[in-house]
gemmi code that builds the backbone of each chain (N, CA, C; Angstrom):
import gemmi

chains = {
    "A": [
        ("MET", (170.597, 158.158, 2.376), (170.973, 159.056, 1.278), (172.099, 159.988, 1.734)),
        ("LEU", (173.087, 160.106, 0.906), (174.192, 161.025, 1.178), (173.725, 162.461, 0.917)),
        ("VAL", (173.975, 163.338, 1.849), (173.581, 164.741, 1.668), (174.824, 165.611, 1.736)),
        ("LEU", (175.030, 166.444, 0.702), (176.197, 167.322, 0.653), (175.726, 168.759, 0.486)),
        ("ALA", (176.361, 169.693, 1.168), (176.048, 171.108, 0.970), (176.997, 171.667, -0.092)),
        ("ARG", (176.432, 172.426, -1.043), (177.242, 173.007, -2.104), (176.863, 174.470, -2.287)),
        ("HIS", (177.822, 175.302, -2.623), (177.544, 176.689, -2.972), (177.377, 176.808, -4.483)),
        ("LEU", (176.962, 178.011, -4.898), (176.860, 178.301, -6.320), (178.198, 177.996, -7.010)),
        ("ASN", (178.107, 177.383, -8.183), (179.269, 177.042, -9.027), (180.148, 175.924, -8.463)),
        ("GLU", (179.767, 175.396, -7.318), (180.487, 174.225, -6.828), (179.837, 172.972, -7.425)),
        ("SER", (180.562, 171.881, -7.365), (180.025, 170.691, -8.014), (180.286, 169.442, -7.195)),
        ("ILE", (179.682, 168.359, -7.615), (180.033, 167.046, -7.061), (180.391, 166.133, -8.229)),
        ("ILE", (181.173, 165.120, -7.934), (181.555, 164.127, -8.940), (180.960, 162.785, -8.522)),
        ("ILE", (180.317, 162.109, -9.463), (179.814, 160.759, -9.208), (180.629, 159.794, -10.066)),
        ("GLY", (181.240, 158.824, -9.453), (182.150, 157.949, -10.199), (183.306, 158.781, -10.732)),
        ("ASP", (183.819, 158.377, -11.904), (184.960, 159.106, -12.467), (184.535, 160.185, -13.427)),
        ("ASP", (183.313, 160.077, -13.944), (183.052, 160.892, -15.121), (181.698, 161.601, -15.143)),
        ("ILE", (181.007, 161.640, -14.016), (179.756, 162.401, -13.988), (179.926, 163.565, -13.024)),
        ("GLU", (179.713, 164.776, -13.547), (179.860, 165.968, -12.711), (178.553, 166.750, -12.713)),
        ("ILE", (178.137, 167.171, -11.530), (176.914, 167.962, -11.402), (177.251, 169.283, -10.737)),
        ("VAL", (176.978, 170.369, -11.445), (177.349, 171.704, -10.994), (176.097, 172.487, -10.609)),
        ("VAL", (176.173, 173.237, -9.528), (175.074, 174.142, -9.174), (175.256, 175.417, -9.997)),
        ("VAL", (174.361, 175.628, -10.965), (174.520, 176.736, -11.904), (173.842, 178.001, -11.378)),
        ("SER", (172.668, 177.836, -10.787), (172.025, 179.011, -10.185), (171.041, 178.571, -9.097)),
        ("VAL", (170.796, 179.492, -8.174), (169.841, 179.223, -7.102), (168.923, 180.429, -6.985)),
        ("GLN", (167.610, 180.211, -7.176), (166.661, 181.319, -7.037), (165.458, 180.826, -6.270)),
        ("HIS", (165.191, 181.423, -5.154), (164.091, 180.974, -4.291), (164.196, 179.468, -4.068)),
        ("ASP", (163.116, 178.726, -4.465), (163.169, 177.289, -4.208), (163.601, 176.494, -5.444)),
        ("GLN", (164.162, 177.205, -6.450), (164.572, 176.486, -7.650), (166.089, 176.484, -7.809)),
        ("VAL", (166.615, 175.306, -8.056), (168.058, 175.153, -8.262), (168.288, 174.711, -9.699)),
        ("LYS", (169.199, 175.386, -10.402), (169.551, 174.907, -11.744), (170.848, 174.120, -11.655)),
        ("LEU", (170.826, 172.933, -12.239), (171.986, 172.054, -12.193), (172.534, 171.853, -13.591)),
        ("GLY", (173.841, 171.873, -13.710), (174.486, 171.495, -14.973), (175.046, 170.093, -14.804)),
        ("ILE", (174.860, 169.271, -15.837), (175.291, 167.877, -15.722), (176.250, 167.529, -16.850)),
        ("LYS", (177.432, 167.105, -16.467), (178.378, 166.602, -17.465), (178.478, 165.108, -17.275)),
        ("ALA", (178.113, 164.363, -18.329), (178.127, 162.901, -18.210), (178.503, 162.287, -19.550)),
        ("PRO", (179.033, 161.068, -19.538), (179.360, 160.408, -20.800), (178.104, 160.171, -21.622)),
        ("ARG", (178.303, 159.986, -22.927), (177.158, 159.909, -23.834), (176.237, 158.712, -23.577)),
        ("ASN", (176.776, 157.684, -22.955), (175.921, 156.503, -22.746), (175.055, 156.623, -21.489)),
        ("ILE", (175.211, 157.723, -20.767), (174.389, 157.940, -19.566), (173.240, 158.871, -19.941)),
        ("SER", (172.002, 158.415, -19.739), (170.903, 159.329, -20.033), (170.457, 160.019, -18.748)),
        ("VAL", (170.103, 161.281, -18.914), (169.731, 162.105, -17.765), (168.333, 162.653, -18.009)),
        ("HIS", (167.426, 162.438, -17.074), (166.057, 162.926, -17.245), (165.508, 163.448, -15.934)),
        ("ARG", (164.527, 164.340, -16.048), (163.781, 164.741, -14.859), (163.055, 163.510, -14.337)),
        ("LYS", (163.100, 163.331, -13.032), (162.557, 162.096, -12.449), (161.075, 161.905, -12.743)),
        ("GLU", (160.290, 163.010, -12.687), (158.846, 162.838, -12.857), (158.512, 162.390, -14.282)),
        ("VAL", (159.302, 162.846, -15.265), (159.083, 162.425, -16.653), (159.415, 160.944, -16.794)),
        ("TYR", (160.536, 160.574, -16.226), (160.989, 159.185, -16.242), (159.930, 158.261, -15.619)),
        ("ASP", (159.405, 158.663, -14.460), (158.390, 157.858, -13.767), (157.122, 157.724, -14.599)),
        ("GLU", (156.736, 158.827, -15.237), (155.497, 158.826, -16.018), (155.611, 157.852, -17.197)),
        ("ILE", (156.772, 157.838, -17.836), (156.954, 156.966, -18.998), (157.010, 155.505, -18.567)),
        ("GLN", (157.631, 155.276, -17.428), (157.661, 153.923, -16.882), (156.231, 153.420, -16.615)),
        ("ARG", (155.418, 154.293, -16.001), (154.023, 153.947, -15.716), (153.255, 153.653, -17.002)),
        ("GLU", (153.480, 154.498, -18.006), (152.754, 154.348, -19.264), (153.162, 153.044, -19.963)),
        ("ASN", (154.429, 152.682, -19.896), (154.882, 151.409, -20.484), (154.201, 150.234, -19.801)),
        ("ARG", (154.077, 150.317, -18.478), (153.426, 149.216, -17.748), (151.966, 149.096, -18.149)),
        ("LEU", (151.330, 150.275, -18.280), (149.931, 150.309, -18.707), (149.788, 149.681, -20.098)),
        ("ALA", (150.721, 150.007, -20.978), (150.687, 149.476, -22.352), (150.848, 147.966, -22.344)),
        ("ALA", (151.711, 147.465, -21.465), (151.941, 146.014, -21.407), (150.723, 145.287, -20.861)),
        ("ASP", (149.933, 145.970, -20.035), (148.782, 145.325, -19.383), (147.467, 145.548, -20.117)),
        ("ALA", (147.405, 146.564, -20.991), (146.130, 146.917, -21.626), (145.644, 145.764, -22.490)),
        ("ARG", (144.357, 145.507, -22.414), (143.800, 144.398, -23.188), (142.607, 144.860, -24.025)),
        ("GLY", (142.615, 146.129, -24.443), (141.537, 146.631, -25.296), (141.572, 145.932, -26.654)),
        ("ASP", (140.487, 146.085, -27.397), (140.323, 145.361, -28.654), (141.135, 146.025, -29.775)),
        ("LEU", (142.214, 145.350, -30.154), (143.143, 145.903, -31.138), (142.509, 145.997, -32.528)),
        ("SER", (141.746, 144.978, -32.900), (141.122, 144.991, -34.234), (140.115, 146.127, -34.339)),
        ("LYS", (139.407, 146.350, -33.239), (138.451, 147.466, -33.187), (139.212, 148.799, -33.331)),
        ("GLY", (140.337, 148.886, -32.668), (141.180, 150.079, -32.773), (141.621, 150.335, -34.209)),
        ("ALA", (142.031, 149.274, -34.876), (142.482, 149.397, -36.269), (141.336, 149.868, -37.156)),
        ("GLU", (140.147, 149.326, -36.884), (138.961, 149.687, -37.659), (138.617, 151.167, -37.478)),
        ("LEU", (138.648, 151.615, -36.215), (138.328, 153.015, -35.908), (139.295, 153.967, -36.615)),
        ("LEU", (140.556, 153.580, -36.653), (141.564, 154.440, -37.273), (141.344, 154.505, -38.781)),
        ("LYS", (141.017, 153.369, -39.367), (140.754, 153.312, -40.797), (139.553, 154.190, -41.150)),
        ("GLN", (138.516, 154.085, -40.309), (137.298, 154.854, -40.506), (137.602, 156.351, -40.443)),
        ("ARG", (138.473, 156.714, -39.522), (138.817, 158.121, -39.364), (139.504, 158.674, -40.616)),
        ("PHE", (140.396, 157.862, -41.202), (141.079, 158.317, -42.414), (140.089, 158.473, -43.550)),
        ("LYS", (139.128, 157.558, -43.626), (138.079, 157.639, -44.645), (137.298, 158.942, -44.491)),
        ("ASP", (136.902, 159.227, -43.221), (136.120, 160.426, -42.929), (136.899, 161.678, -43.330)),
        ("GLU", (138.193, 161.663, -43.047), (139.012, 162.847, -43.364), (139.091, 163.066, -44.862)),
        ("LYS", (139.226, 161.972, -45.606), (139.304, 162.058, -47.064), (138.031, 162.651, -47.643)),
        ("ASN", (136.904, 162.248, -47.059), (135.609, 162.664, -47.594), (135.248, 164.097, -47.222)),
        ("GLN", (136.010, 164.695, -46.323), (135.668, 166.047, -45.875), (136.065, 167.105, -46.897)),
    ],
    "B": [
        ("MET", (175.664, 129.573, -41.225), (174.237, 129.697, -41.492), (174.019, 129.717, -43.013)),
        ("THR", (173.120, 128.875, -43.492), (172.942, 128.789, -44.930), (171.828, 129.693, -45.433)),
        ("THR", (170.815, 129.920, -44.604), (169.768, 130.835, -45.050), (169.857, 132.126, -44.250)),
        ("SER", (169.530, 133.205, -44.907), (169.541, 134.486, -44.209), (168.258, 134.651, -43.412)),
        ("GLU", (167.306, 133.790, -43.673), (165.990, 133.994, -43.079), (165.890, 133.493, -41.645)),
        ("ASN", (166.411, 132.273, -41.445), (166.430, 131.747, -40.090), (165.022, 131.676, -39.483)),
        ("LYS", (164.143, 131.014, -40.189), (162.744, 130.941, -39.752), (162.589, 130.180, -38.441)),
        ("ARG", (161.701, 130.654, -37.609), (161.369, 129.912, -36.397), (160.029, 130.387, -35.839)),
        ("LEU", (159.452, 129.570, -34.987), (158.181, 129.922, -34.361), (158.448, 130.507, -32.980)),
        ("ILE", (157.735, 131.558, -32.620), (157.845, 132.066, -31.251), (156.462, 132.136, -30.618)),
        ("LYS", (156.462, 132.017, -29.308), (155.207, 132.177, -28.558), (154.940, 133.660, -28.369)),
        ("THR", (153.665, 134.021, -28.394), (153.318, 135.436, -28.284), (152.251, 135.664, -27.237)),
        ("ARG", (152.127, 136.939, -26.843), (151.087, 137.315, -25.889), (149.715, 137.226, -26.514)),
        ("PHE", (149.673, 137.447, -27.832), (148.362, 137.554, -28.460), (147.803, 136.190, -28.864)),
        ("GLY", (148.252, 135.154, -28.171), (147.516, 133.910, -28.178), (147.936, 132.856, -29.178)),
        ("LYS", (148.798, 133.188, -30.107), (149.176, 132.152, -31.066), (150.675, 132.197, -31.306)),
        ("GLU", (151.188, 131.089, -31.816), (152.595, 131.073, -32.208), (152.720, 131.750, -33.560)),
        ("VAL", (153.809, 132.465, -33.739), (153.994, 133.214, -34.978), (155.361, 132.857, -35.550)),
        ("GLU", (155.405, 132.724, -36.875), (156.698, 132.454, -37.509), (157.426, 133.773, -37.756)),
        ("ILE", (158.660, 133.822, -37.338), (159.451, 135.031, -37.580), (160.764, 134.645, -38.254)),
        ("THR", (161.437, 135.647, -38.804), (162.788, 135.445, -39.337), (163.667, 136.525, -38.711)),
        ("ASP", (164.928, 136.511, -39.078), (165.853, 137.519, -38.545), (165.388, 138.942, -38.867)),
        ("LYS", (164.639, 139.064, -39.962), (164.181, 140.400, -40.367), (163.234, 141.031, -39.351)),
        ("ASN", (162.597, 140.190, -38.536), (161.664, 140.709, -37.532), (162.355, 141.188, -36.260)),
        ("LEU", (163.611, 140.829, -36.098), (164.247, 141.024, -34.787), (164.738, 142.438, -34.561)),
        ("VAL", (164.583, 142.914, -33.340), (165.225, 144.171, -32.929), (165.768, 143.995, -31.508)),
        ("THR", (166.825, 144.728, -31.241), (167.377, 144.773, -29.888), (167.106, 146.156, -29.330)),
        ("ILE", (166.336, 146.215, -28.243), (166.046, 147.506, -27.609), (167.091, 147.713, -26.513)),
        ("LYS", (167.990, 148.640, -26.755), (169.084, 148.857, -25.797), (168.552, 149.339, -24.456)),
        ("ASP", (168.987, 148.703, -23.414), (168.554, 148.999, -22.045), (167.065, 148.709, -21.823)),
        ("GLY", (166.426, 148.053, -22.786), (165.012, 147.704, -22.644), (164.110, 148.928, -22.643)),
        ("LEU", (162.818, 148.709, -22.426), (161.892, 149.831, -22.271), (161.883, 150.226, -20.797)),
        ("LEU", (161.596, 151.477, -20.505), (161.593, 151.932, -19.115), (160.585, 151.104, -18.320)),
        ("GLY", (161.042, 150.541, -17.219), (160.193, 149.648, -16.433), (160.368, 148.184, -16.828)),
        ("PHE", (160.972, 147.958, -17.989), (161.195, 146.584, -18.475), (162.638, 146.447, -18.943)),
        ("GLU", (163.543, 146.914, -18.113), (164.938, 147.046, -18.511), (165.619, 145.718, -18.821)),
        ("THR", (165.093, 144.618, -18.244), (165.800, 143.348, -18.445), (165.457, 142.697, -19.791)),
        ("TYR", (164.459, 143.228, -20.500), (164.069, 142.621, -21.776), (164.578, 143.471, -22.942)),
        ("GLU", (165.514, 142.927, -23.686), (166.107, 143.691, -24.791), (165.800, 143.091, -26.166)),
        ("SER", (165.416, 141.808, -26.191), (165.220, 141.139, -27.488), (163.740, 141.062, -27.834)),
        ("TYR", (163.402, 141.630, -28.982), (162.001, 141.671, -29.408), (161.878, 141.300, -30.885)),
        ("ALA", (160.679, 140.900, -31.261), (160.335, 140.745, -32.670), (159.248, 141.756, -32.994)),
        ("VAL", (159.370, 142.392, -34.154), (158.326, 143.295, -34.638), (157.435, 142.491, -35.581)),
        ("ILE", (156.156, 142.386, -35.242), (155.244, 141.515, -35.981), (154.001, 142.306, -36.385)),
        ("PRO", (153.704, 142.401, -37.681), (152.507, 143.138, -38.093), (151.251, 142.519, -37.488)),
        ("HIS", (150.335, 143.377, -37.071), (149.084, 142.903, -36.477), (148.203, 142.257, -37.547)),
        ("GLY", (148.253, 142.773, -38.755), (147.458, 142.213, -39.853), (147.645, 143.064, -41.094)),
        ("ASP", (147.260, 142.523, -42.248), (147.480, 143.247, -43.507), (146.753, 144.583, -43.523)),
        ("GLU", (145.589, 144.612, -42.913), (144.747, 145.802, -42.973), (144.948, 146.721, -41.771)),
        ("SER", (145.874, 146.352, -40.904), (146.020, 147.073, -39.638), (147.294, 147.908, -39.624)),
        ("PRO", (147.221, 149.129, -39.045), (148.421, 149.954, -38.941), (149.311, 149.560, -37.759)),
        ("PHE", (148.845, 148.625, -36.941), (149.568, 148.323, -35.709), (150.617, 147.236, -35.903)),
        ("LEU", (151.628, 147.321, -35.083), (152.692, 146.312, -35.055), (152.845, 145.839, -33.613)),
        ("TRP", (152.971, 144.532, -33.457), (153.304, 144.013, -32.134), (154.803, 144.109, -31.923)),
        ("LEU", (155.171, 144.485, -30.717), (156.567, 144.383, -30.309), (156.574, 143.292, -29.240)),
        ("GLN", (156.960, 142.105, -29.676), (156.833, 140.914, -28.832), (158.186, 140.542, -28.237)),
        ("SER", (158.226, 140.417, -26.917), (159.467, 139.975, -26.268), (159.783, 138.540, -26.672)),
        ("LEU", (161.047, 138.271, -26.940), (161.449, 136.899, -27.275), (161.699, 136.079, -26.014)),
        ("ASP", (161.920, 136.757, -24.911), (162.265, 136.051, -23.668), (161.049, 135.776, -22.795)),
        ("GLU", (160.007, 136.599, -22.954), (158.827, 136.466, -22.104), (157.576, 136.522, -22.998)),
        ("PRO", (156.983, 135.360, -23.311), (155.835, 135.342, -24.227), (154.695, 136.264, -23.793)),
        ("GLN", (154.546, 136.476, -22.477), (153.436, 137.315, -22.009), (153.722, 138.811, -22.131)),
        ("LEU", (154.934, 139.165, -22.529), (155.276, 140.586, -22.619), (155.266, 141.032, -24.083)),
        ("ALA", (154.324, 141.904, -24.408), (154.267, 142.459, -25.759), (153.621, 143.832, -25.697)),
        ("PHE", (154.008, 144.658, -26.655), (153.476, 146.018, -26.731), (152.867, 146.222, -28.114)),
        ("ILE", (151.832, 147.041, -28.158), (151.270, 147.429, -29.449), (151.953, 148.725, -29.851)),
        ("THR", (152.410, 148.802, -31.083), (153.071, 150.021, -31.536), (152.488, 150.448, -32.880)),
        ("ILE", (152.829, 151.682, -33.248), (152.341, 152.229, -34.521), (153.355, 153.261, -35.011)),
        ("ASP", (153.453, 153.394, -36.323), (154.251, 154.483, -36.887), (153.493, 155.780, -36.599)),
        ("PRO", (154.039, 156.649, -35.751), (153.262, 157.825, -35.327), (152.934, 158.794, -36.463)),
        ("ARG", (153.685, 158.728, -37.545), (153.435, 159.678, -38.644), (152.137, 159.345, -39.377)),
        ("ILE", (151.596, 158.169, -39.118), (150.304, 157.812, -39.705), (149.227, 158.788, -39.236)),
        ("PHE", (149.293, 159.212, -37.970), (148.256, 160.127, -37.467), (148.812, 161.484, -37.044)),
        ("ALA", (150.137, 161.620, -37.023), (150.750, 162.914, -36.675), (151.858, 163.182, -37.703)),
        ("GLN", (151.419, 163.669, -38.874), (152.329, 163.775, -40.024), (153.559, 164.645, -39.738)),
        ("ASP", (153.387, 165.664, -38.910), (154.496, 166.601, -38.690), (155.381, 166.216, -37.511)),
        ("TYR", (155.162, 165.058, -36.980), (155.848, 164.656, -35.742), (157.358, 164.475, -35.953)),
        ("VAL", (158.137, 165.280, -35.275), (159.590, 165.105, -35.265), (160.065, 165.244, -33.820)),
        ("PRO", (160.334, 164.142, -33.157), (160.808, 164.249, -31.778), (162.243, 164.775, -31.751)),
        ("ASN", (162.633, 165.218, -30.580), (163.915, 165.897, -30.450), (164.843, 165.124, -29.503)),
        ("PHE", (165.934, 164.627, -30.047), (166.892, 163.886, -29.220), (168.287, 164.442, -29.428)),
        ("SER", (169.122, 164.264, -28.423), (170.492, 164.744, -28.553), (171.275, 163.824, -29.497)),
        ("GLU", (172.310, 164.376, -30.090), (173.176, 163.576, -30.959), (173.767, 162.405, -30.193)),
        ("ASN", (174.111, 162.666, -28.949), (174.669, 161.602, -28.107), (173.734, 160.418, -28.029)),
        ("GLU", (172.450, 160.757, -27.803), (171.488, 159.686, -27.621), (171.310, 158.901, -28.919)),
        ("LEU", (171.201, 159.637, -30.040), (171.050, 158.963, -31.338), (172.265, 158.088, -31.637)),
        ("SER", (173.437, 158.563, -31.247), (174.655, 157.806, -31.573), (174.729, 156.492, -30.789)),
        ("SER", (173.936, 156.367, -29.716), (173.965, 155.122, -28.952), (173.418, 153.953, -29.776)),
        ("ILE", (172.636, 154.238, -30.826), (172.231, 153.167, -31.744), (172.778, 153.448, -33.150)),
        ("GLU", (173.861, 154.215, -33.186), (174.616, 154.470, -34.424), (173.810, 155.232, -35.473)),
        ("LEU", (172.982, 156.147, -35.003), (172.310, 157.067, -35.926), (172.980, 158.427, -35.803)),
        ("THR", (173.012, 159.182, -36.912), (173.558, 160.527, -36.813), (172.453, 161.582, -36.852)),
        ("SER", (171.278, 161.185, -37.365), (170.199, 162.164, -37.449), (168.852, 161.453, -37.300)),
        ("ILE", (167.888, 162.182, -36.772), (166.565, 161.599, -36.547), (165.910, 161.223, -37.881)),
        ("SER", (166.344, 161.872, -38.968), (165.739, 161.567, -40.271), (166.062, 160.146, -40.736)),
        ("GLU", (167.105, 159.533, -40.177), (167.457, 158.153, -40.550), (166.663, 157.127, -39.758)),
        ("ALA", (165.953, 157.588, -38.741), (165.354, 156.648, -37.791), (163.998, 156.132, -38.255)),
        ("VAL", (163.688, 154.938, -37.841), (162.321, 154.419, -37.929), (161.707, 154.610, -36.543)),
        ("LEU", (160.514, 155.211, -36.497), (159.905, 155.507, -35.197), (158.706, 154.599, -34.945)),
        ("LEU", (158.611, 154.136, -33.733), (157.431, 153.395, -33.301), (156.940, 154.007, -31.999)),
        ("ALA", (155.667, 154.357, -31.965), (155.088, 154.857, -30.716), (154.362, 153.702, -30.037)),
        ("ILE", (154.506, 153.617, -28.731), (153.829, 152.569, -27.964), (152.388, 152.996, -27.723)),
        ("VAL", (151.459, 152.081, -27.996), (150.030, 152.393, -27.955), (149.392, 151.728, -26.735)),
        ("VAL", (148.478, 152.469, -26.113), (147.627, 151.869, -25.079), (146.204, 151.829, -25.630)),
        ("ILE", (145.643, 150.633, -25.755), (144.242, 150.508, -26.175), (143.429, 150.093, -24.962)),
        ("PRO", (142.676, 151.045, -24.397), (141.888, 150.740, -23.195), (140.607, 150.001, -23.577)),
        ("ASP", (139.777, 149.730, -22.588), (138.537, 148.991, -22.848), (137.682, 149.686, -23.901)),
        ("ASP", (137.677, 151.019, -23.885), (137.020, 151.767, -24.948), (138.088, 152.178, -25.964)),
        ("PRO", (138.189, 151.450, -27.090), (139.287, 151.692, -28.036), (139.278, 153.100, -28.638)),
        ("LYS", (138.129, 153.803, -28.556), (138.107, 155.193, -29.056), (139.116, 156.053, -28.313)),
        ("LEU", (139.412, 155.650, -27.084), (140.318, 156.451, -26.246), (141.765, 155.968, -26.332)),
        ("MET", (142.106, 155.269, -27.404), (143.484, 154.770, -27.503), (144.465, 155.935, -27.618)),
        ("THR", (145.621, 155.726, -27.001), (146.636, 156.772, -26.985), (147.969, 156.208, -27.463)),
        ("ALA", (148.824, 157.118, -27.934), (150.183, 156.733, -28.321), (151.152, 157.617, -27.563)),
        ("ASN", (152.261, 157.043, -27.156), (153.261, 157.790, -26.403), (154.207, 158.488, -27.376)),
        ("LEU", (153.970, 159.785, -27.581), (154.819, 160.543, -28.503), (155.986, 161.207, -27.778)),
        ("GLN", (155.941, 161.180, -26.457), (157.075, 161.780, -25.751), (158.267, 160.824, -25.704)),
        ("ALA", (157.974, 159.532, -25.654), (159.073, 158.566, -25.555), (158.881, 157.432, -26.561)),
        ("PRO", (159.109, 157.730, -27.843), (158.954, 156.694, -28.864), (160.131, 155.720, -28.845)),
        ("ILE", (159.937, 154.596, -29.510), (161.048, 153.689, -29.747), (161.702, 154.138, -31.048)),
        ("VAL", (162.976, 154.435, -30.976), (163.723, 154.902, -32.139), (164.546, 153.725, -32.649)),
        ("LEU", (164.377, 153.399, -33.928), (165.051, 152.217, -34.483), (166.030, 152.599, -35.579)),
        ("ASN", (167.142, 151.893, -35.591), (168.074, 151.958, -36.701), (167.853, 150.693, -37.528)),
        ("ALA", (167.262, 150.867, -38.715), (166.876, 149.693, -39.514), (168.110, 148.927, -39.986)),
        ("LYS", (169.244, 149.607, -40.071), (170.454, 148.942, -40.597), (171.015, 147.920, -39.622)),
        ("ASN", (171.107, 148.301, -38.356), (171.693, 147.343, -37.407), (170.637, 146.715, -36.485)),
        ("ARG", (169.361, 147.048, -36.731), (168.256, 146.469, -35.959), (168.378, 146.764, -34.468)),
        ("GLN", (168.954, 147.916, -34.165), (169.021, 148.324, -32.770), (168.014, 149.444, -32.552)),
        ("GLY", (167.470, 149.473, -31.346), (166.527, 150.518, -31.027), (166.680, 150.953, -29.591)),
        ("LYS", (166.048, 152.085, -29.288), (166.109, 152.568, -27.915), (164.854, 153.397, -27.670)),
        ("GLN", (164.299, 153.297, -26.474), (163.206, 154.200, -26.128), (163.833, 155.501, -25.665)),
        ("MET", (163.605, 156.554, -26.432), (164.221, 157.844, -26.125), (163.147, 158.848, -25.704)),
        ("ILE", (163.519, 159.749, -24.826), (162.577, 160.752, -24.329), (162.791, 162.052, -25.092)),
        ("SER", (161.770, 162.471, -25.844), (161.884, 163.698, -26.628), (161.945, 164.910, -25.704)),
        ("SER", (162.832, 165.837, -26.036), (162.947, 167.028, -25.192), (161.918, 168.089, -25.576)),
        ("SER", (161.125, 167.851, -26.627), (160.067, 168.806, -26.971), (158.903, 168.664, -25.995)),
        ("GLN", (158.512, 169.774, -25.415), (157.431, 169.746, -24.429), (156.087, 169.417, -25.061)),
        ("GLU", (155.961, 169.680, -26.371), (154.653, 169.508, -27.027), (154.276, 168.038, -27.233)),
        ("HIS", (155.252, 167.139, -27.128), (154.937, 165.726, -27.367), (154.452, 165.065, -26.090)),
        ("LYS", (153.249, 164.490, -26.191), (152.600, 163.995, -24.985), (152.819, 162.496, -24.799)),
        ("VAL", (152.831, 162.081, -23.542), (152.869, 160.656, -23.215), (151.553, 160.008, -23.667)),
        ("ARG", (150.455, 160.775, -23.520), (149.158, 160.274, -23.986), (148.606, 161.154, -25.091)),
        ("HIS", (148.975, 160.823, -26.305), (148.450, 161.507, -27.475), (147.270, 160.675, -27.968)),
        ("TYR", (146.074, 161.275, -27.907), (144.873, 160.526, -28.323), (144.868, 160.386, -29.845)),
        ("ILE", (144.979, 159.145, -30.296), (145.153, 158.874, -31.725), (143.939, 159.343, -32.530)),
        ("LEU", (142.744, 159.212, -31.954), (141.537, 159.555, -32.706), (141.050, 160.980, -32.430)),
        ("GLY", (141.762, 161.718, -31.583), (141.345, 163.084, -31.285), (142.016, 164.076, -32.213)),
        ("LYS", (141.628, 165.345, -32.071), (142.287, 166.392, -32.852), (143.514, 166.872, -32.096)),
        ("ASN", (144.636, 166.936, -32.775), (145.897, 167.381, -32.162), (146.232, 166.633, -30.875)),
        ("GLY", (145.815, 165.383, -30.816), (146.181, 164.569, -29.661), (145.283, 164.747, -28.454)),
        ("GLU", (144.268, 165.630, -28.583), (143.326, 165.824, -27.472), (142.326, 164.660, -27.459)),
        ("PRO", (141.692, 164.424, -26.302), (140.696, 163.350, -26.263), (139.602, 163.610, -27.306)),
        ("PRO", (139.152, 162.562, -28.001), (138.116, 162.764, -29.019), (136.822, 163.241, -28.384)),
        ("GLU", (136.085, 164.055, -29.171), (134.818, 164.577, -28.636), (133.810, 163.448, -28.511)),
        ("LYS", (133.006, 163.535, -27.452), (131.968, 162.516, -27.267), (130.794, 162.835, -28.159)),
        ("LYS", (130.226, 161.766, -28.752), (129.061, 161.988, -29.615), (127.807, 161.528, -28.904)),
    ],
}
model = gemmi.Model(1)
for chain_id, residues in chains.items():
    chain = gemmi.Chain(chain_id)
    for i, (resn, *xyz) in enumerate(residues, 1):
        res = gemmi.Residue()
        res.name, res.seqid = resn, gemmi.SeqId(i, " ")
        for name, pos in zip(("N", "CA", "C"), xyz):
            atom = gemmi.Atom()
            atom.name, atom.element = name, gemmi.Element(name[0])
            atom.pos, atom.b_iso = gemmi.Position(*pos), 0.0
            res.add_atom(atom)
        chain.add_residue(res)
    model.add_chain(chain)
structure = gemmi.Structure()
structure.add_model(model)
structure.setup_entities()
């Protein structure tokens, strides 16, 4: 991994068009500003990982879909009757 | 092409071949997270009486996801995406989008959840979609469909 030291308000460039600026530094938290083209999505890594995990779980889950549909229908019925 | 329908049979994860037409097709740009190489899917209703839709990969018969229109159980649900992100599938506003939440049905179906943090956002006009991550903190990856406000349902 490439490691670069940067001061406040300094930045790095990735490729031609992605810029990451150090916006503030407080204790152990760093705020970064990211300038990137619209087709590049930027996310916190832990959120990205969690969604990836959940997609895999969804692809592998083999619970009873018809039962699920029935339960949901029943719930709407119950709500109507309340 | 003489017919707009273009009927054909595809193999599915759920055990049978299903007839689809062009109307069923969607392209998920960049695929789903973790499944980036699969972009071509068919949206197939689970059944007349069911709120669920299969999102079946056209390239890998064993790859399919269960999805649902999240507004069926979360009427006020409006995820938050940047204009840039919406424009990647040629939408200008979230109000134009068709939303599908990916569902996990575990062994106990009462505990089924829908991913409201990262729904599939579809443009019905060009049949393009993308899994987008909502910037609203309130939308959960595991929203319990049968619980109150997405919390796990109470045990009886």
